[in-house]
KESE-543704 format. One line per field, with one value per residue: x, y, z of N, C-alpha, C, CB in turn; residue number from 1. Coordinates in nm, 4 decimals. Glycine has a CB too. Layout:
neast: [X	...];
nnorth: [Y	...];
nup: [Z	...];
caeast: [X	...];
canorth: [Y	...];
caup: [Z	...];
ceast: [X	...];
cnorth: [Y	...];
cup: [Z	...];
cbeast: [X	...];
cbnorth: [Y	...];
cbup: [Z	...];
kollum: [NUM	...];
This chain:
neast: [-3.0729	-3.3542	-3.6758	-3.9352	-4.2306	-4.3305	-4.3997	-4.5704	-4.7467	-4.8758	-4.9158	-5.1493	-5.3649	-5.4116	-5.5216	-5.7961	-5.8876	-5.9604	-6.1852	-6.3236	-6.4009	-6.4903	-6.7096	-6.8467	-7.1168	-7.0336	-7.0122	-6.7278	-6.4056	-6.2181	-6.2685	-6.1349	-5.8598	-5.7720	-5.7066	-5.5371	-5.3362	-5.2830	-5.2666	-5.0036	-4.8158	-4.7657	-4.6524	-4.4147	-4.2470	-4.2287	-4.0830	-3.8846	-3.7518	-3.6383	-3.4377	-3.1029	-2.9590	-2.6742	-2.5171	-2.3779	-2.3268	-2.5266	-2.7756	-2.9254	-3.0749	-3.2151	-3.3566	-3.5113	-3.6327	-3.7512	-3.9173	-4.1108	-4.2239	-4.3647	-4.5261	-4.6313	-4.7583	-4.9791	-5.2712	-5.3095	-5.3565	-5.5728	-5.8068	-5.7849	-5.8822	-6.1190	-6.2365	-6.2519	-6.3883	-6.6910	-6.7007	-6.7245	-6.9926	-7.1637	-7.4131	-7.6770	-7.5886	-7.2895	-7.0239	-6.8895	-6.8335	-6.7087	-6.5837	-6.4911	-6.2682	-6.1037	-6.0955	-5.9115	-5.7042	-5.5927	-5.4651	-5.1896	-4.9680	-4.9731	-4.9330	-4.7179	-4.5258	-4.5827	-4.4756	-4.1992	-4.1179	-4.1635	-4.0039	-3.7381	-3.7388	-3.7658	-3.4773	-3.3020	-3.4063	-3.2746	-3.0391	-2.6516	-2.5782	-2.3730	-2.1385	-1.9253	-1.6166	-1.4392	-1.1664	-1.1775	-1.3930	-1.7020	-1.9394	-2.1413	-2.3751	-2.2258	-1.9760	-1.9583	-1.9678	-1.7148	-1.5288	-1.5484	-1.4949	-1.2075	-1.1013];
nnorth: [-4.8905	-4.8517	-4.9118	-4.8983	-4.9820	-4.9756	-4.7320	-4.6374	-4.8286	-4.7397	-4.5121	-4.6050	-4.6539	-4.4566	-4.2878	-4.4602	-4.4817	-4.2309	-4.1920	-4.3429	-4.2296	-4.0036	-4.0472	-4.1210	-4.1040	-3.9370	-3.8815	-3.8680	-3.8588	-4.0428	-4.1113	-3.8755	-3.8804	-4.1391	-4.1236	-3.9196	-3.9779	-4.1770	-4.0243	-3.8776	-4.0867	-4.2101	-3.9919	-3.9341	-4.2036	-4.1348	-3.9474	-4.0229	-4.2231	-4.0826	-3.9152	-3.8597	-3.9119	-3.7331	-3.6283	-3.8429	-3.8230	-3.6423	-3.8104	-3.9198	-3.6964	-3.5459	-3.7492	-3.7827	-3.5563	-3.5309	-3.7727	-3.6001	-3.3798	-3.5228	-3.6637	-3.4968	-3.3185	-3.4495	-3.4460	-3.1777	-3.1370	-3.3380	-3.1969	-3.0059	-3.2024	-3.2125	-3.0014	-2.9885	-3.1856	-3.0874	-2.8585	-2.9570	-3.1199	-2.9621	-2.9545	-2.8144	-2.7605	-2.7864	-3.1220	-3.1801	-3.0369	-2.7414	-2.8428	-3.0878	-3.0484	-2.9218	-3.1112	-3.2451	-3.1238	-3.0582	-3.2961	-3.3061	-3.2770	-3.5492	-3.6717	-3.6196	-3.7152	-3.9712	-3.9952	-3.9549	-4.1559	-4.3363	-4.2459	-4.2947	-4.5943	-4.6793	-4.6066	-4.7861	-5.0265	-5.0451	-5.0270	-4.9097	-4.7861	-4.9570	-4.8096	-4.8668	-4.8240	-4.7885	-4.7410	-4.4051	-4.4056	-4.4370	-4.7658	-4.8262	-4.9910	-4.9629	-5.0279	-5.2440	-5.4322	-5.3959	-5.4420	-5.7328	-5.7867	-5.7517	-5.9326];
nup: [-0.9431	-0.8326	-0.6869	-0.8373	-0.7633	-0.4947	-0.4025	-0.6752	-0.6043	-0.3514	-0.3762	-0.6039	-0.3683	-0.2372	-0.3984	-0.4281	-0.2110	-0.1237	-0.3765	-0.2520	0.0130	-0.0472	-0.2036	0.0135	0.2990	0.5083	0.8819	1.0219	1.1118	1.0967	0.8392	0.6651	0.7803	0.7171	0.4485	0.4327	0.5863	0.4264	0.1921	0.2760	0.2990	0.0640	-0.0652	0.0923	0.0116	-0.2541	-0.2079	-0.0907	-0.3056	-0.4591	-0.3214	-0.3259	-0.1162	-0.0897	0.1911	0.3823	0.6512	0.7505	0.7146	0.9438	1.0481	0.8776	0.8020	1.0436	1.0603	0.8134	0.8229	1.1021	0.9961	0.7939	0.9762	1.1692	0.9326	0.8195	1.0061	0.9054	0.6026	0.5962	0.7614	0.5674	0.3420	0.4017	0.4162	0.1128	0.0797	0.1746	0.0158	-0.1961	-0.1761	-0.1005	0.1240	0.2804	0.5395	0.6679	0.6539	0.8625	1.1554	1.3719	1.5956	1.5246	1.3277	1.4720	1.6942	1.5246	1.4525	1.6947	1.7258	1.6567	1.7057	1.8122	1.6018	1.4850	1.6737	1.5895	1.3111	1.3402	1.4868	1.3155	1.1089	1.2777	1.3457	1.0712	0.9913	1.1940	1.1557	0.8853	0.9426	0.9503	0.6032	0.4221	0.1826	-0.0454	-0.1698	-0.4852	-0.5640	-0.5422	-0.6888	-0.6827	-0.6556	-0.8962	-1.1377	-1.4093	-1.2847	-1.1393	-1.3341	-1.4313	-1.2170	-1.1610	-1.3887	-1.3630	-1.1385];
caeast: [-3.2057	-3.4371	-3.7840	-4.1006	-4.3850	-4.4233	-4.4232	-4.6644	-4.8787	-4.9137	-5.0595	-5.2852	-5.3805	-5.4377	-5.6212	-5.8922	-5.9103	-5.9838	-6.2661	-6.4246	-6.4028	-6.5516	-6.8476	-6.9345	-7.1688	-6.9616	-6.9380	-6.6541	-6.3152	-6.1437	-6.2178	-6.0066	-5.7448	-5.6560	-5.7295	-5.4107	-5.1874	-5.2122	-5.1429	-4.8744	-4.7469	-4.7554	-4.5760	-4.2667	-4.2275	-4.2071	-3.9308	-3.7171	-3.6965	-3.5794	-3.3276	-2.9787	-2.8678	-2.5243	-2.4411	-2.4065	-2.3306	-2.7110	-2.8714	-2.9947	-3.1091	-3.2749	-3.4631	-3.6154	-3.6968	-3.8992	-4.0609	-4.1617	-4.2637	-4.4961	-4.6414	-4.7254	-4.9000	-5.1149	-5.4253	-5.3602	-5.4010	-5.6684	-5.8528	-5.8146	-5.9581	-6.2766	-6.3010	-6.2829	-6.5448	-6.7850	-6.6994	-6.7948	-7.0809	-7.2601	-7.4673	-7.7269	-7.5135	-7.1567	-7.0417	-6.7548	-6.8413	-6.5589	-6.4970	-6.4068	-6.1823	-6.0402	-6.0039	-5.7917	-5.6023	-5.5189	-5.3729	-5.0619	-4.8325	-4.9579	-4.9084	-4.5688	-4.4245	-4.5927	-4.4246	-4.0666	-4.0340	-4.1857	-3.8723	-3.6512	-3.7958	-3.6981	-3.2921	-3.2829	-3.4279	-3.2127	-2.9047	-2.5828	-2.5372	-2.2267	-2.0790	-1.7889	-1.5581	-1.3526	-0.9954	-1.2417	-1.5058	-1.7880	-1.9892	-2.2454	-2.3418	-2.1355	-1.7922	-1.9814	-1.9064	-1.5234	-1.4696	-1.5977	-1.3940	-1.0887	-1.1130];
canorth: [-4.9226	-4.7961	-4.9584	-4.7491	-5.0353	-4.9336	-4.5775	-4.6273	-4.8797	-4.6226	-4.3451	-4.6183	-4.7068	-4.3259	-4.2330	-4.5442	-4.4454	-4.0601	-4.1627	-4.3922	-4.1293	-3.8477	-4.0811	-4.2016	-3.9387	-4.0385	-3.7319	-3.9074	-3.7768	-4.1321	-4.0746	-3.8226	-3.8897	-4.2264	-4.0452	-3.7749	-4.1104	-4.2537	-3.9569	-3.8320	-4.2194	-4.2281	-3.8746	-4.0079	-4.2845	-4.0997	-3.8547	-4.1010	-4.3038	-3.9722	-3.8675	-3.9388	-3.9328	-3.6977	-3.6579	-3.9485	-3.7941	-3.5827	-3.9068	-3.9438	-3.5572	-3.5532	-3.8532	-3.7840	-3.4103	-3.5830	-3.8362	-3.5193	-3.2968	-3.5783	-3.7206	-3.3569	-3.2567	-3.5863	-3.3300	-3.0042	-3.2516	-3.4402	-3.0635	-2.9798	-3.2643	-3.2404	-2.8617	-3.0206	-3.2758	-3.0238	-2.7607	-3.0307	-3.1941	-2.8013	-2.9484	-2.6509	-2.8237	-2.8769	-3.2820	-3.1335	-2.9241	-2.7209	-2.9245	-3.2016	-2.9739	-2.8303	-3.1498	-3.2953	-3.0146	-3.0841	-3.4514	-3.3176	-3.3400	-3.7016	-3.7546	-3.5447	-3.8213	-4.1211	-3.9785	-3.9501	-4.2916	-4.4058	-4.2748	-4.3278	-4.7514	-4.6923	-4.6166	-4.8751	-5.1243	-5.0262	-5.0405	-4.8354	-4.8365	-4.9457	-4.7391	-4.9487	-4.7369	-4.8817	-4.6336	-4.2887	-4.4048	-4.5266	-4.8648	-4.8219	-5.0815	-5.0135	-5.0058	-5.3875	-5.5286	-5.3443	-5.4960	-5.8712	-5.8390	-5.7094	-6.0294];
caup: [-1.0120	-0.6969	-0.7095	-0.8039	-0.6657	-0.3220	-0.4224	-0.7218	-0.5070	-0.2335	-0.4506	-0.6264	-0.2762	-0.1653	-0.4567	-0.4434	-0.0813	-0.1717	-0.3792	-0.1708	0.1045	-0.1342	-0.2113	0.1918	0.3457	0.6462	0.9378	1.1333	1.1052	1.1030	0.6559	0.5906	0.7880	0.6986	0.3364	0.4541	0.6027	0.2812	0.0587	0.3396	0.2526	-0.0624	-0.1160	0.1484	-0.0303	-0.3178	-0.2222	-0.0441	-0.3742	-0.5255	-0.2439	-0.3353	0.0233	-0.0988	0.2811	0.4833	0.8001	0.7201	0.7013	1.0484	1.0988	0.7587	0.7661	1.1481	1.0215	0.6911	0.9443	1.1828	0.9098	0.7543	1.0555	1.1627	0.8401	0.8070	1.0330	0.8243	0.5149	0.6525	0.7223	0.4192	0.2345	0.5332	0.3311	0.0147	0.0595	0.1937	-0.0728	-0.3386	-0.1498	-0.0998	0.1597	0.3437	0.6603	0.6595	0.7360	0.9516	1.2511	1.3982	1.6862	1.5129	1.2992	1.6117	1.7787	1.4233	1.4809	1.7716	1.7292	1.5268	1.8007	1.8359	1.4094	1.4651	1.7434	1.4833	1.1923	1.4152	1.5780	1.2292	1.0644	1.3356	1.3245	0.9769	0.9955	1.2465	1.0865	0.7589	0.9567	0.8274	0.4686	0.3473	0.0101	-0.0498	-0.2952	-0.5939	-0.6199	-0.5341	-0.7576	-0.6309	-0.7235	-0.9399	-1.2077	-1.5165	-1.2029	-1.0763	-1.4150	-1.4312	-1.0873	-1.1775	-1.5143	-1.3027	-1.0687];
ceast: [-3.3020	-3.5843	-3.9012	-4.2195	-4.4329	-4.4594	-4.5730	-4.8323	-4.9470	-4.9982	-5.1709	-5.4037	-5.4780	-5.5434	-5.7661	-5.9384	-5.9851	-6.1244	-6.3676	-6.4690	-6.5064	-6.7110	-6.9275	-7.0192	-7.1724	-6.8956	-6.8090	-6.5166	-6.2141	-6.0774	-6.0805	-5.8934	-5.6527	-5.6604	-5.5713	-5.2887	-5.1547	-5.1266	-4.9803	-4.7488	-4.6791	-4.5825	-4.4553	-4.2141	-4.1462	-4.0886	-3.8103	-3.6368	-3.5931	-3.4288	-3.2512	-2.9081	-2.7027	-2.4754	-2.4649	-2.4188	-2.5162	-2.8168	-2.9714	-3.0878	-3.2255	-3.3943	-3.5628	-3.6973	-3.8029	-3.9628	-4.1195	-4.2840	-4.3622	-4.5873	-4.7090	-4.8187	-5.0194	-5.2362	-5.4112	-5.3745	-5.5739	-5.8356	-5.8805	-5.9062	-6.0944	-6.2834	-6.3172	-6.3743	-6.6519	-6.8176	-6.7200	-6.9332	-7.1978	-7.3815	-7.5560	-7.6218	-7.3896	-7.1888	-7.0152	-6.7874	-6.6564	-6.4819	-6.4708	-6.2782	-6.0971	-5.9480	-5.9067	-5.6926	-5.5332	-5.3983	-5.2703	-4.9575	-4.8026	-4.8721	-4.7356	-4.4732	-4.4725	-4.4781	-4.2635	-4.0262	-4.0602	-4.0690	-3.7432	-3.6436	-3.7333	-3.5313	-3.2575	-3.3046	-3.3391	-3.0457	-2.8413	-2.5456	-2.4234	-2.1915	-1.9065	-1.7503	-1.3915	-1.2137	-1.0820	-1.3380	-1.6484	-1.8727	-2.1071	-2.2468	-2.2863	-2.0375	-1.8026	-1.9130	-1.7439	-1.4836	-1.4813	-1.4761	-1.2592	-1.0374	-1.0965];
cnorth: [-4.9157	-4.8652	-4.8840	-4.8304	-4.9751	-4.8147	-4.5295	-4.7284	-4.7925	-4.5623	-4.4440	-4.6049	-4.5373	-4.2884	-4.2911	-4.5164	-4.2831	-4.0928	-4.2260	-4.3361	-4.0269	-3.9566	-4.1274	-4.0286	-4.0070	-3.9313	-3.7620	-3.8721	-3.9191	-4.1015	-4.0242	-3.8592	-4.0048	-4.1956	-3.9584	-3.8989	-4.1438	-4.1291	-3.8956	-3.9665	-4.2012	-4.0916	-3.8842	-4.0706	-4.2082	-3.9902	-3.9040	-4.2642	-4.1814	-3.9034	-3.9168	-3.9645	-3.8620	-3.6636	-3.7053	-3.9152	-3.7212	-3.6685	-3.9209	-3.7964	-3.5673	-3.6067	-3.8360	-3.6543	-3.4309	-3.6640	-3.7394	-3.4331	-3.3670	-3.6344	-3.6195	-3.2855	-3.3939	-3.5032	-3.2184	-3.1017	-3.2993	-3.2671	-3.0030	-3.0635	-3.2721	-3.1387	-2.9137	-3.0473	-3.1757	-2.8998	-2.8681	-3.0908	-3.0535	-2.8451	-2.8029	-2.6900	-2.8457	-3.0647	-3.2254	-3.0461	-2.8554	-2.8072	-3.0346	-3.1336	-2.8903	-2.9847	-3.2787	-3.2512	-3.0795	-3.1907	-3.4348	-3.3350	-3.5235	-3.7895	-3.7344	-3.7130	-3.9514	-4.1283	-3.9540	-4.0834	-4.3644	-4.4592	-4.3421	-4.5322	-4.7542	-4.7117	-4.7041	-4.9894	-5.1476	-5.0451	-4.9380	-4.8877	-4.8444	-4.9290	-4.7869	-4.8426	-4.8049	-4.7346	-4.4734	-4.3292	-4.4921	-4.6143	-4.8107	-4.9231	-5.1137	-5.0450	-5.1854	-5.5119	-5.5148	-5.4861	-5.6851	-5.9524	-5.8415	-5.8519	-6.1580];
cup: [-0.8322	-0.7560	-0.7029	-0.7643	-0.5442	-0.3325	-0.5257	-0.6656	-0.3334	-0.3330	-0.4849	-0.4588	-0.1930	-0.2546	-0.4751	-0.3010	-0.0594	-0.2569	-0.3258	-0.0752	0.0211	-0.1424	-0.0691	0.2670	0.4728	0.7277	1.0239	1.0729	1.0931	0.9023	0.6297	0.6246	0.8166	0.4989	0.3549	0.4524	0.4754	0.1863	0.1330	0.2957	0.1258	-0.1271	-0.0238	0.0530	-0.1813	-0.3313	-0.1542	-0.1788	-0.4499	-0.4800	-0.2453	-0.2298	-0.0057	0.0100	0.3829	0.6263	0.8383	0.7657	0.8080	1.0760	0.9892	0.7287	0.8771	1.0872	0.9103	0.7596	1.0173	1.0956	0.8374	0.8216	1.1076	1.0208	0.7821	0.8932	0.9522	0.7096	0.5479	0.6531	0.6070	0.2966	0.2990	0.4233	0.1942	-0.0035	0.0883	0.1058	-0.2217	-0.3442	-0.1358	-0.0429	0.2256	0.5326	0.6394	0.7146	0.8447	1.0000	1.2704	1.5139	1.6412	1.4560	1.4088	1.6840	1.6673	1.4233	1.5878	1.8707	1.6496	1.6238	1.8202	1.6844	1.4456	1.5194	1.6117	1.3968	1.2466	1.4284	1.4260	1.1348	1.1314	1.3150	1.1827	0.9642	1.0789	1.1988	0.9424	0.8432	0.8650	0.7007	0.4286	0.2424	-0.0237	-0.1896	-0.3187	-0.6422	-0.6219	-0.5839	-0.6686	-0.7065	-0.7434	-1.0583	-1.3337	-1.3961	-1.2188	-1.2243	-1.4124	-1.3197	-1.0667	-1.2966	-1.4310	-1.2060	-1.1751];
cbeast: [-3.1981	-3.4400	-3.7900	-4.1805	-4.3747	-4.3343	-4.2680	-4.6029	-4.8158	-4.7802	-5.0046	-5.2870	-5.2201	-5.3116	-5.5738	-5.8545	-5.7647	-5.8272	-6.2653	-6.4039	-6.2446	-6.4377	-6.8525	-6.7235	-7.3374	-6.8221	-7.0504	-6.6776	-6.3073	-6.2407	-6.3115	-5.9895	-5.7328	-5.6926	-5.8931	-5.4188	-5.2219	-5.3661	-5.2373	-4.9071	-4.8473	-4.9504	-4.6581	-4.2725	-4.3502	-4.2967	-3.9421	-3.7709	-3.8054	-3.6834	-3.3283	-2.8963	-2.8512	-2.4899	-2.3924	-2.3086	-2.1755	-2.7592	-2.8108	-2.8900	-2.9796	-3.2086	-3.4061	-3.5517	-3.5766	-3.8704	-4.0153	-4.0429	-4.1627	-4.4868	-4.6064	-4.6154	-4.8211	-5.0638	-5.4484	-5.2192	-5.2864	-5.5751	-5.7880	-5.6911	-5.8993	-6.3024	-6.1917	-6.2393	-6.5724	-6.7743	-6.5473	-6.7123	-7.0402	-7.3026	-7.4222	-8.0066	-7.5610	-7.0258	-6.9379	-6.6285	-6.9202	-6.5425	-6.5414	-6.4708	-6.2409	-6.2182	-6.0931	-5.8033	-5.6605	-5.5749	-5.4478	-5.0262	-4.8660	-5.1425	-4.9930	-4.5400	-4.4754	-4.7315	-4.5049	-4.0718	-4.1310	-4.2727	-3.8386	-3.6788	-3.9914	-3.7401	-3.2029	-3.3200	-3.5609	-3.2631	-2.8614	-2.4714	-2.5810	-2.1631	-2.0764	-1.8018	-1.5533	-1.4979	-0.9024	-1.1943	-1.4581	-1.8571	-1.9866	-2.2751	-2.4063	-2.0820	-1.7658	-2.2009	-1.9645	-1.4699	-1.5661	-1.7796	-1.3823	-1.1229	-1.2409];
cbnorth: [-5.1223	-4.5821	-5.0446	-4.6354	-5.1803	-4.9321	-4.5188	-4.6433	-5.0507	-4.5086	-4.2163	-4.7814	-4.7838	-4.2141	-4.2091	-4.6908	-4.4589	-3.9731	-4.1385	-4.4859	-4.0715	-3.7782	-4.1932	-4.2915	-3.8455	-4.1728	-3.6355	-4.0642	-3.6558	-4.2888	-3.9423	-3.6981	-3.8177	-4.4280	-3.9467	-3.6422	-4.2809	-4.3313	-3.7718	-3.8128	-4.3373	-4.1884	-3.7259	-4.1153	-4.3690	-4.0967	-3.7051	-4.2103	-4.3991	-3.8728	-3.8491	-3.8896	-4.1326	-3.5983	-3.5915	-4.0431	-3.6568	-3.5701	-4.0212	-3.9916	-3.4164	-3.6006	-4.0113	-3.7680	-3.2986	-3.6732	-3.9444	-3.4366	-3.2445	-3.6521	-3.8114	-3.2417	-3.1639	-3.7862	-3.2540	-2.8260	-3.3878	-3.5373	-2.9957	-2.9776	-3.4092	-3.2050	-2.7109	-3.0735	-3.4201	-3.0029	-2.6588	-3.1528	-3.3016	-2.7177	-3.0259	-2.6305	-2.9442	-2.7857	-3.4274	-3.0992	-3.0011	-2.5732	-2.9479	-3.3222	-2.9078	-2.7432	-3.2094	-3.2892	-2.8655	-3.0526	-3.5934	-3.1634	-3.2777	-3.7659	-3.6136	-3.3531	-3.8696	-4.1264	-3.8547	-3.8827	-4.3895	-4.3455	-4.1700	-4.2490	-4.7842	-4.6026	-4.4857	-4.8626	-5.1134	-4.8518	-5.1807	-4.7890	-4.7811	-5.0223	-4.5113	-5.1625	-4.5368	-4.9507	-4.6894	-4.1775	-4.4728	-4.4665	-4.9912	-4.6932	-5.1174	-4.9007	-4.9083	-5.4069	-5.5133	-5.1140	-5.4086	-5.8599	-5.7197	-5.5594	-6.0143];
cbup: [-1.1251	-0.6690	-0.6471	-0.9881	-0.6070	-0.1626	-0.5060	-0.8441	-0.4582	-0.1570	-0.6653	-0.7101	-0.2234	-0.1509	-0.5599	-0.4909	-0.0138	-0.2974	-0.4568	-0.1307	0.1421	-0.3629	-0.3139	0.3806	0.2794	0.5964	1.0484	1.1826	1.2313	1.1674	0.5804	0.5921	0.8489	0.7774	0.3465	0.6614	0.6845	0.1605	-0.0376	0.5340	0.2350	-0.1255	-0.1079	0.2632	-0.0195	-0.3362	-0.1582	0.1780	-0.4602	-0.5146	-0.1463	-0.4115	0.0605	-0.1825	0.3023	0.4766	0.8344	0.5492	0.6843	1.1656	1.0905	0.6938	0.7568	1.3196	0.9616	0.5339	1.0765	1.2438	0.8361	0.6820	1.1627	1.1988	0.6626	0.9157	1.2016	0.7969	0.5503	0.8802	0.7571	0.3728	0.1843	0.7618	0.3241	-0.0189	0.1801	0.3079	-0.0536	-0.3817	-0.0196	-0.2686	0.1871	0.3663	0.7042	0.7873	0.7050	0.8987	1.4197	1.4350	1.8052	1.4184	1.2189	1.7583	1.9338	1.3060	1.5218	1.7894	1.6723	1.4065	1.9781	1.8630	1.1942	1.6124	1.9607	1.3692	1.1039	1.5547	1.7682	1.1771	1.0328	1.4817	1.3311	0.9250	1.0453	1.3262	1.0716	0.6668	0.9290	0.8632	0.3823	0.3496	0.0178	-0.0794	-0.2461	-0.7791	-0.8645	-0.5830	-0.9029	-0.5604	-0.6676	-0.9623	-1.2023	-1.6549	-0.9567	-1.0346	-1.5585	-1.3212	-0.9559	-1.2440	-1.6702	-1.2093	-0.9895];
kollum: [1	2	3	4	5	6	7	8	9	10	11	12	13	14	15	16	17	18	19	20	21	22	23	24	25	26	27	28	29	30	31	32	33	34	35	36	37	38	39	40	41	42	43	44	45	46	47	48	49	50	51	52	53	54	55	56	57	58	59	60	61	62	63	64	65	66	67	68	69	70	71	72	73	74	75	76	77	78	79	80	81	82	83	84	85	86	87	88	89	90	91	92	93	94	95	96	97	98	99	100	101	102	103	104	105	106	107	108	109	110	111	112	113	114	115	116	117	118	119	120	121	122	123	124	125	126	127	128	129	130	131	132	133	134	135	136	137	138	139	140	141	142	143	144	145	146	147	148	149	150	151];
């Protein structure tokens, strides 16, 4: 049974952050970057929870690729959030100018590296996963009861 509360908590934090940030008249790029980071973390946690990892040998490349993609998507998502806020508020002068958007997009390699490093840290902390087998059948909850009954 997988734990659902970390992903749900991440979505709750991301949603609350989005609502708070939309109401603020803030012109800094910190708000959209934090909301984008919260959304990417929530999406990644949801994807990891549903990911069954059928190919054990591909766990490292797939996880590192996911971390790289998640990190690189933070600035792009932040720019989309900036455009949405400008469209919703409909001010005569936009909340974010072109220099701020360029600055956020120029940080994409840094965010990609952060995502890659976070994914590598997650893999190193988790360590090698053991997949015990019983007569060629993977151990799952209903098999665990049978194994205890046999002993």
